[in-house]
TIDREN-717501 format. One line per 3 residues: their letters; for each residue z, y, x of N, C-alpha, C. Coordinates in Angstrom, 2 decimals. Layout:
A = Z Y X Z Y X Z Y X | ...
***
This chain:
MFA = 25.28 50.49 -32.68 26.04 49.31 -32.37 25.18 48.09 -32.07 | 24.12 47.89 -32.91 23.26 46.77 -32.71 22.07 47.19 -31.87 | 21.62 46.26 -30.98 20.45 46.58 -30.12 19.22 46.43 -30.97
TPA = 18.31 47.22 -30.73 17.00 47.17 -31.40 16.28 45.95 -30.85 | 15.34 45.39 -31.55 14.54 44.21 -31.03 13.66 44.59 -29.81 | 13.31 45.83 -29.71 12.49 46.22 -28.54 13.36 46.15 -27.28
FAQ = 14.58 46.46 -27.23 15.44 46.36 -26.06 15.86 44.87 -25.77 | 15.95 44.05 -26.80 16.40 42.70 -26.59 15.32 41.80 -25.96 | 14.08 42.13 -26.06 13.04 41.25 -25.49 12.87 41.59 -24.03
AAG = 12.55 40.50 -23.32 12.20 40.56 -21.86 10.81 41.03 -21.63 | 10.43 41.44 -20.46 9.14 41.80 -20.11 8.32 40.57 -20.09 | 6.98 40.64 -20.58 6.20 39.45 -20.67 5.57 39.03 -19.37
ASS = 5.33 39.91 -18.44 4.61 39.55 -17.22 5.57 38.77 -16.27 | 6.79 38.93 -16.28 7.74 38.30 -15.35 8.04 36.84 -15.81 | 7.81 36.51 -17.09 8.15 35.17 -17.53 7.29 34.07 -16.85
TSA = 6.00 34.36 -16.61 5.13 33.38 -15.97 5.51 33.17 -14.54 | 5.95 34.26 -13.79 6.26 34.00 -12.44 7.65 33.31 -12.34 | 8.45 33.50 -13.29 9.76 32.82 -13.35 9.55 31.31 -13.60
LAG = 8.57 31.01 -14.41 8.24 29.61 -14.66 7.74 28.93 -13.49 | 6.81 29.56 -12.76 6.34 29.05 -11.46 7.34 28.88 -10.43 | 8.25 29.86 -10.33 9.38 29.81 -9.42 10.32 28.66 -9.66
SFI = 10.53 28.25 -10.92 11.41 27.19 -11.24 10.75 25.84 -11.03 | 9.41 25.79 -11.11 8.63 24.61 -11.04 8.52 24.07 -9.55 | 8.47 25.02 -8.62 8.30 24.64 -7.20 9.44 23.85 -6.67
PLV = 10.73 24.11 -6.83 11.79 23.26 -6.37 11.70 21.83 -7.02 | 11.32 21.72 -8.22 11.18 20.33 -8.80 10.05 19.55 -8.11 | 8.93 20.16 -7.78 7.84 19.47 -7.09 8.32 19.02 -5.66
LMI = 9.04 19.95 -4.96 9.59 19.67 -3.60 10.60 18.48 -3.67 | 11.42 18.43 -4.66 12.33 17.33 -4.85 11.64 16.01 -5.10 | 10.64 16.03 -5.82 9.81 14.77 -6.10 9.19 14.35 -4.76
AIM = 8.54 15.23 -4.07 7.90 14.93 -2.79 8.91 14.33 -1.81 | 10.13 14.88 -1.66 11.11 14.40 -0.74 11.60 12.97 -1.21 | 11.78 12.77 -2.48 12.12 11.45 -2.95 11.08 10.41 -2.63
YFL = 9.89 10.81 -2.76 8.70 9.89 -2.43 8.75 9.48 -1.04 | 8.89 10.44 -0.10 8.79 10.20 1.32 10.06 9.55 1.90 | 11.19 9.76 1.30 12.43 9.20 1.80 12.82 7.86 1.15
LIR = 12.45 7.70 -0.04 12.97 6.44 -0.80 11.79 5.49 -1.21 | 10.86 6.04 -1.90 9.88 5.09 -2.47 8.93 4.53 -1.48 | 8.38 5.36 -0.67 7.36 4.88 0.45 7.94 3.85 1.35
PQQ = 9.12 4.06 1.91 9.68 2.96 2.83 9.95 1.67 2.00 | 10.36 1.82 0.76 10.60 0.54 -0.03 9.25 -0.20 -0.25 | 8.22 0.56 -0.53 6.90 -0.13 -0.70 6.49 -0.80 0.60
RKA = 6.59 -0.20 1.69 6.23 -0.72 2.96 7.01 -1.97 3.28 | 8.27 -1.95 3.03 9.13 -3.15 3.28 8.79 -4.28 2.35 | 8.42 -4.04 1.08 8.02 -5.04 0.20 6.65 -5.60 0.60
KEH = 5.77 -4.83 1.10 4.50 -5.28 1.57 4.63 -6.20 2.79 | 5.55 -5.83 3.71 5.81 -6.67 4.85 6.38 -8.02 4.43 | 7.39 -7.98 3.56 8.02 -9.21 3.01 6.96 -10.11 2.37
RAM = 6.09 -9.54 1.58 5.08 -10.30 0.91 4.17 -10.95 1.90 | 3.75 -10.28 2.99 2.86 -10.88 4.03 3.65 -11.96 4.86 | 4.91 -11.81 5.03 5.69 -12.82 5.68 5.79 -14.08 4.86
VEA = 6.03 -13.87 3.58 6.11 -15.03 2.72 4.78 -15.79 2.57 | 3.72 -15.13 2.54 2.43 -15.70 2.51 2.06 -16.46 3.77 | 2.58 -16.02 4.89 2.25 -16.62 6.22 3.17 -17.81 6.48
LRR = 4.01 -18.28 5.56 4.91 -19.37 5.84 4.04 -20.61 5.93 | 4.45 -21.60 6.85 3.84 -22.82 6.97 4.80 -23.84 7.48 | 4.41 -25.05 7.53 5.23 -26.23 7.84 5.78 -26.05 9.19
GDQ = 7.15 -26.21 9.41 7.71 -26.21 10.78 8.46 -24.89 11.01 | 8.24 -23.82 10.22 8.93 -22.53 10.45 10.38 -22.72 10.12 | 11.22 -22.07 10.92 12.67 -22.03 10.62 12.90 -20.79 9.84
VIT = 13.61 -20.87 8.75 13.75 -19.71 7.81 15.31 -19.59 7.42 | 15.60 -18.38 7.02 16.87 -18.08 6.39 16.57 -17.65 4.97 | 17.32 -18.19 3.99 17.14 -17.76 2.60 18.02 -16.64 2.36
QGG = 17.91 -15.98 1.17 18.75 -14.85 0.79 20.20 -15.25 0.57 | 20.33 -16.59 0.31 21.70 -17.16 0.11 22.40 -17.52 1.48 | 21.69 -17.38 2.54 22.23 -17.65 3.87 22.02 -19.07 4.35
ILG = 21.19 -19.82 3.67 20.79 -21.18 4.14 19.76 -21.19 5.16 | 20.11 -21.82 6.34 19.14 -21.95 7.41 18.45 -23.37 7.36 | 17.24 -23.31 7.47 16.57 -24.58 7.33 15.05 -24.54 7.94
KVS = 14.42 -25.67 7.94 13.04 -25.76 8.45 12.12 -26.08 7.25 | 11.00 -25.39 7.18 10.01 -25.63 6.13 9.36 -26.86 6.35 | 9.51 -27.83 5.37 8.86 -29.15 5.50 7.60 -29.20 4.62
RVM = 7.52 -28.43 3.65 6.31 -28.39 2.80 6.20 -27.11 1.97 | 4.99 -26.52 1.94 4.73 -25.29 1.14 3.87 -25.72 0.00 | 4.32 -25.50 -1.21 3.68 -25.84 -2.43 2.83 -24.61 -2.95
DDG = 1.87 -24.88 -3.75 1.00 -23.82 -4.32 1.58 -22.96 -5.33 | 2.69 -23.45 -6.00 3.26 -22.71 -7.14 4.39 -21.76 -6.77 | 4.41 -21.34 -5.48 5.46 -20.36 -5.07 6.72 -21.00 -4.62
IVE = 6.72 -22.28 -4.43 7.98 -22.96 -4.04 7.81 -23.59 -2.57 | 8.87 -23.55 -1.87 8.81 -24.10 -0.46 9.95 -25.15 -0.42 | 9.63 -26.20 0.22 10.60 -27.31 0.40 11.20 -27.16 1.88
VEV = 12.56 -26.92 1.89 13.26 -26.57 3.14 14.18 -27.73 3.44 | 14.07 -28.25 4.71 14.99 -29.28 5.19 16.11 -28.65 5.79 | 17.34 -28.84 5.29 18.51 -28.17 5.79 19.35 -29.03 6.72
AEG = 19.21 -30.33 6.57 19.79 -31.33 7.47 18.87 -32.53 7.51 | 19.14 -33.38 8.36 18.25 -34.66 8.51 18.23 -35.35 7.20 | 17.11 -35.45 6.59 16.97 -36.13 5.30 17.34 -35.36 4.07
VKI = 17.90 -34.14 4.23 18.30 -33.29 3.08 17.30 -32.18 2.83 | 16.55 -32.29 1.78 15.54 -31.26 1.47 15.96 -30.60 0.18 | 15.80 -29.23 0.19 15.91 -28.42 -0.97 14.55 -27.67 -1.28
RVV = 14.47 -27.35 -2.67 13.31 -26.48 -2.99 13.83 -25.11 -3.31 | 13.11 -24.15 -2.70 13.48 -22.74 -2.87 12.27 -21.91 -3.30 | 12.38 -20.91 -4.01 11.32 -20.01 -4.39 10.90 -19.24 -3.09
KST = 9.63 -19.07 -2.90 9.16 -18.49 -1.72 9.71 -17.03 -1.49 | 9.80 -16.28 -2.61 10.33 -14.86 -2.50 11.76 -14.78 -2.08 | 12.47 -15.84 -2.13 13.90 -15.77 -1.67 14.13 -16.06 -0.17
IAQ = 12.96 -16.27 0.52 13.09 -16.43 1.98 13.26 -14.94 2.53 | 14.36 -14.76 3.22 14.73 -13.56 3.76 14.19 -13.21 5.08 | 14.10 -14.27 5.93 13.73 -14.02 7.31 13.16 -15.28 7.95
VVN = 12.15 -15.18 8.71 11.59 -16.26 9.51 12.16 -16.22 10.87 | 12.99 -17.16 11.33 13.60 -17.25 12.63 12.65 -17.60 13.72 | 12.02 -18.74 13.54 11.07 -19.23 14.57 9.75 -19.70 13.85
KTE = 8.68 -19.05 14.37 7.36 -19.44 13.86 6.76 -20.55 14.65 | 6.08 -21.47 13.97 5.44 -22.58 14.66 3.96 -22.07 14.94 | 3.41 -22.56 16.11 2.07 -22.24 16.49 1.09 -23.00 15.58
PAA = -0.01 -22.31 15.22 -1.03 -23.10 14.44 -1.64 -24.16 15.30 | -1.97 -25.34 14.62 -2.54 -26.45 15.30 -3.95 -26.15 15.87 | -4.23 -26.57 16.94 -5.52 -26.32 17.65 -6.58 -27.19 16.84
A = -7.75 -26.57 16.69 -8.78 -27.11 15.91 -9.54 -28.18 16.61
***
């Protein structure tokens, strides 16, 4: 009626191949997630960081809140002064600049 312990145990050699077989899909899923999600996000963040660092006076920008304006001053502490209307200037954090619409040409030396 009861199974003896010798019949209840599995073969020892096949347990290591089963472990390797279940590990391969996990590695493949991680690789797919890296190439489809993580890598493009890192590239986009790098491009945004370069765009923000290249901001200068006279650039027309759009903030993440949808405000369109012209950069009137770039400060060192990560803040940009944006003129949204004649005589109306607001300060925004550099990282909230979503897009640069028109770039100004650098001044000739």
